[in-house]
N, C-alpha and C positions, 0 to 999 in steps of 0.2 A: 355894463356895453352900452354904446348908446345903437339905436336901435327906434327906426318912426313906423312903428304898428300903420296908423293912420293912413299915411302913405301909400304904403302896399294896399293894404286894405280897399282906398279908394279907385286902384285901377280896378278890381273884380265884381263887375256887373250884377253875379250871379249873387253875390253877399245882400244885394237890396231883398232876397225873394221870403216873402214871411207864408207862413204855414199855421192855419188856425188859428190868425192872429198874433204869430209870434212868430219874430224875427228868427231868418233858419241859421243853423247852428250847420256849417258841414265840417264833420271829426272822420267823413269818409276818405277822406286822401289819400289810404292806400292805395282805395281801388279805382283811383283818382284823383286830381285833385281841378277844384276852377281854373278857369282860361282868365287872364287880364282883358282890357281891351283890344291893345296892342295884337296881341295874337290875334282875335279876332279881325280886325282891325287887315292883318297881313292875310289871312284867308280869301277875303271879302276883294281885298285890292290884286289878288293875285286872279282870280277870277273874273272879274270884270277888266282887266285891265292889264291880265298878262296869257288870258288862260290859252294851251297850244300842248301840242305835242312835240314834240324834242328832231334839235338835228337838222330846222329846215336851214331853208333862205331869209325868210320873211320875220315881220318884228320882234311877235307874239312867241314864235319858237327860238329867236334867239335869246329872247327875255327871259324865256324858262328853262333856257342851256342855263342861263349868267345866273339864275333863283335857285339852281340846284346847284353848280358849283359853290355857290357862295353859301350856301347849306352846309356844304363838305364841309372849309375852310373854318363854319362859327363850330360845328362840331367837332372838330378836331382839337379843337384848342377848351372844349369841352372836358375832352379822353385824352386832354396829352399825347397828339401823337400827328401824323400828317394828313394831308386832306384824302390824300389816297387811297387813307386805310378806315376808311367810313361808308359805309353803304347805308340805303335805304329798303325799305320791309315793308307788307304789310303792318306785319305785328310782329314780337317778340315770340312769340311762341311760331310761327311762321319760318320765325331767323334758325331759329332749334332744330328743327324740324329741316328745313337749308342745310345746313350742317353737319347733319348724322346723317341725311341722306348720301351729299357728295362724301365722305370722311369715310362712309361703309365699304364705299365703292373700293377703296385698297386694304380694308382688311379681309381675314378670312378664318372660317372659321378654329374656336379656338383663343382666337385674339380676346383681352375684355376689356371690359368699360367702366367705369366708376362712377356711380350717380352718389343721391347723400337723401338718408331718410326728414330731412331739414326743406327738403326745394318744395318748389311752386311743380306743381306736375311737370309743365311745361318744361321745365331743366330733365324730367323726370323719361315718360313717356316716349319722345321720341329717339331717346336711347334705346328702353324696355323692348320696341316695336326689332330693331337689330336682333334679337336675341331669334327670331326666326330665322336670321340668315347665319345662325350659332356661334355668333357671338358670346361669349360671356356676361352679364351685369351683374357687378357686385354694389352693394349699397350699405354705405356711411352711416352706422346708425345715431338718434337720435338721442341725446342723455336726459328723461326729465325730466328731474329736478334740478339739470341747470339749464336747462331751454337750449342745450346748446350743440354742437358736431362733437363725437367723443375721434378724436384725434387719435387717440391708438388704436381703433379699430378701422379709421382711415387708413393708417402706418401698416397693418396689420394686411391689407388687402392691396395693399400695392406693390404690382412684382414686374418682371419685368416683359410681361405679358400684359400687362395695361399700357392702353396706346392711347385713352380717350380718360379726361377724368373732369367730369361737372360737374358743379358746385355755385351755389348762389351767396354774392356779396352780405347777406343777410335778407334775418327770415321774412318775408310778409306777415306770417302771422302772427308770428311774439315779437319781431324784432332785432334779433340776435344776430348782431352784427359776426363772420368771422373773421381769422385772420388770412383776408388773401395770397399773402407774396408769400405765408408761411406754406402755406394747401399748391399753390403754385412751386416752390419750388423743391417741395419733398417730389413732388409728379416730373418737373422739371430733369430729378434724377433719374429719375427709368426712361428717359423720352417718348412721358405721355405727353396730348396737345391739351391744353386746359382752355375749358370754359367756362365760362364765369355770366352766373344772372346776375344781372345789376340791378333787378327793375324797382327793388324796392329802395335802394341803396343807394341809387341816382339822385332823390330828392335828398339825401340826408346825410352823405360827402363826398368829399373829393375823390373826383374820381383818375385815377393819373396810374393811363393803363403801361405804361415804361416804367415807371417801381413799381410796381408788383410783378413786370413780365410777364403779361397774358398774353395766350396768343389770339384768343375770340374773347371777347367781353358783350354782352347787350343792352340795353335798356330801353323802356317806352315817351317816348313825347310826355304822352299823356299823365301821364304818372308825377311830370315836375311843371305843370302849367301848357303844355301844348297840347298838338293835336293828338288822333288815333293815327301812331305812326311807331313801327317798329325800327333799332338803331343799329347795325354792330358794326363794331371795331372792330378790325382783322391783324394780325400785326402782316406785314407785307407777304414776309416768303413766304408765312402759309395760306394767305392767301391764293397763293400764286401756288403751291400744291393739289391744292384740294380740284376734284372733277366733279364742282357743279351739275346738277342737272337744270338743264336750259336748252332752249331751242335754240337753234344752229344757227339765226341771223344775228343772235346776244352776241356781243365781245368777249373776247375769253382775258381780255387783261380784269387782274383786279381796280376799281374795285366791283365796275361792271357785271364781273359773271359772276352776284350773289344778285343781283336786280334784274327779277324774270318779268318781261312786260313792262307796260306801261305805269308810270306810275305814283303816287297819291302825290301832285304836283305843290297841289296846294295845304292838303298837309306839310308836306316839308318846308313850304313858308312861313306856315304857324309854327312849326315845331322851334327852326331858327330862329323865331323872334324869341319862344321862349327862354333858349339862352340868353337871347338879350336883355328879357327882363331882370335874369337871374345878376346878366354882371351889371346892368341899370342898379340894384340893388347892394352889389358889389362898391362901385364905384363914388354913392351918396356911403357910402360905410366905411370908409378903406382905412381911417385911422385906428377900426376894430385888428384889424392884422397889416399891421405894417410888413412882416417879412413873405412874402409872394415870389416865389426861385425869381433869379434875377435873369433868367437865359427865358421865362415869360414873355410870352405876345403880352400889350396891357391889357385885351380885352381878355387871356387867359385870369391875367391874376383880376380883375376884377370879377370872373366867375367864382374863380376863390375864393376868395373875398365874400361874393357874394354869400356863395353853398356857406362857410364859415359863421356867417354872422345869422342867417336865418337857424339854424341849425343854434348856434348858439343862445337864440333868443328864445327856441324851441323847449332845450332838454330842462333848465329850472321850471315852465308848465310843466313837461313831461312828469318830472319827479315830486312836482307838486300833488300832480294829480292823482297820482301812485299813493303819493300817500295818506292823503283823502281818502279814498277808495278804500285802502286798505285796514282802516277807523270803523269802515263797512257791514257789519253784524252779516257772517254766510257769505263773505263776498271774498273769492281767491283769484286775484292777480298769476301769470303764467307769464315770465319774461326771466333771461337769467339773472344772473348774481348780481348786487348794484356795482360794483366795480370792476362787469364785464361791456364792454360796449354794445352801446344798444340805442335803435333808433326809437324818435318818438310818437312807440307805437305801444298802443298799450290793449293787449286781451285778458280777460278773465269771463268767470260761470260767478250769477249771483246764485246762491242757494241753489234749491230745483227748479231753477225760471229758466225752462228753454230758451232759450240765446235769441230764438225768433222776437219771443214774447215782450224780451226786455228791449228789444230793437224797436217793435211795432209801440212800445208805449215812451219809448224816446220820441219816437218820429212822432206820437201825435201832438209835440210839444213841440214841434218844428229842430227836434239834432236826433241830424241824422248819422250811426253807425252801421256796422257792417254787424254780420253773422252768420255760422257755418263755419266750414270749414279752409273755403277761401284759393282749393284749389292744391294745399300742402296736407293733400290726404294722407299719407304718410303721418308726420309732425303730427296730427290729429290725432290718429287711431293710436299714434305710440299713448298719448297721454289718458286714453283711453275715451275718450269725448266723441269719438264719431256718429256713434250709436243711438246719444243725448243730442244731441243739434251742434255739438261744439264748441266754438266761443263767441263772445260779445268782443267788437273789433275797431278799437277808436284810436286816427292817427290825428298827430297835427298837425298845420300846415303852418305857412308864417302868416300868416290873415287870421291865425286862432287870436283869441286872446282869455287873460284867466276869468271877465265876468261871463262868458261862453263855456265854462269849463267848470264855473262857481252852479249856473242853472244843470249843467248836468250831471252833478255831485247833488244838488236837492234833489231832485229829479228819482234818483239810484237812489239813497235816502230812503224817501217814503215808498220805493218799491217795495222796498228789504222792508220795510215798517209794517208792510200789508200781509209779507212770507209769516 
């Protein structure tokens, strides 16, 4: 497959960073990717040339309105929806709280909400808090042997009392990709609202909200080269139904009813430019994927091709990384079976070495990885690792290389030999 990794790397100023004489290796993508220069330029341009509040009669306020409108259209192409189904927010956690509190206004004691043990706490805690209102919270089990959701347990917990099903598209801790359409279809038969956390999935797979039939789906732009911003898709009719918490002056029409207060305008400009970056990768590699949906806009086609191209580059790297890690004595990888869909995120334990010690050792060599539970509290608890430091997590991004992987492997082998 054609892929110009040097073209991609050249756009990220952060990749020039040095640590203790070593070039920095950014394997920290699951916590947030690095940012291309064009995103930085978009933020700076907004603050210099367009900075204003919205809905006024002078130049910069009119320009700000246009930038926000254009960003909605850009994210509509990213999600595969209409621009009036896109809302901007502070972050994904705040989005989930807004949804939970809005939906709760029309729930009654005894109604049930399903969450999952594989999820990030951002898509658990907001729903769990509703138990104070008498709402019953059911949590679907996580299978530690397959690192995936127990679908049979999900089916058992579904009932006519189920009002909401909230789950993640992909696990931020172990990379497992769930069958979102299957989960949503089962919820739909019970008349439940579906809320999809696509924060980790967003960089690693094409999002088509109409194909999976999600009611709500949210993600964070900083996970795919953008700014620290949460973005929400909501099915138009579902957005209209929810009685969001807002000030009186805030408009009641979707998507504005989900956008409380003044938005992060420079962040919105940068997030939209991150999508344009993905589209540019797709435009340069369109021959890799010639079967983009015929009904799509040109930008949508390029976005789809961009995501597929990046993931097709990352997957063999991740497979190689896992194969070599598995050869290290005492190293255990936590991941779904090889034939199960998974992102290019790799989590492991090295003998009895605390994950924080592994992360520090790699950091000294300029290799950035995460350690801990990554807010996937129930998942790490189920694995029996919460009390001993959780996991070491490595995430590949489209700017990583085989040379960087081999650097990490050498350091991990050296550390294992010392134990």
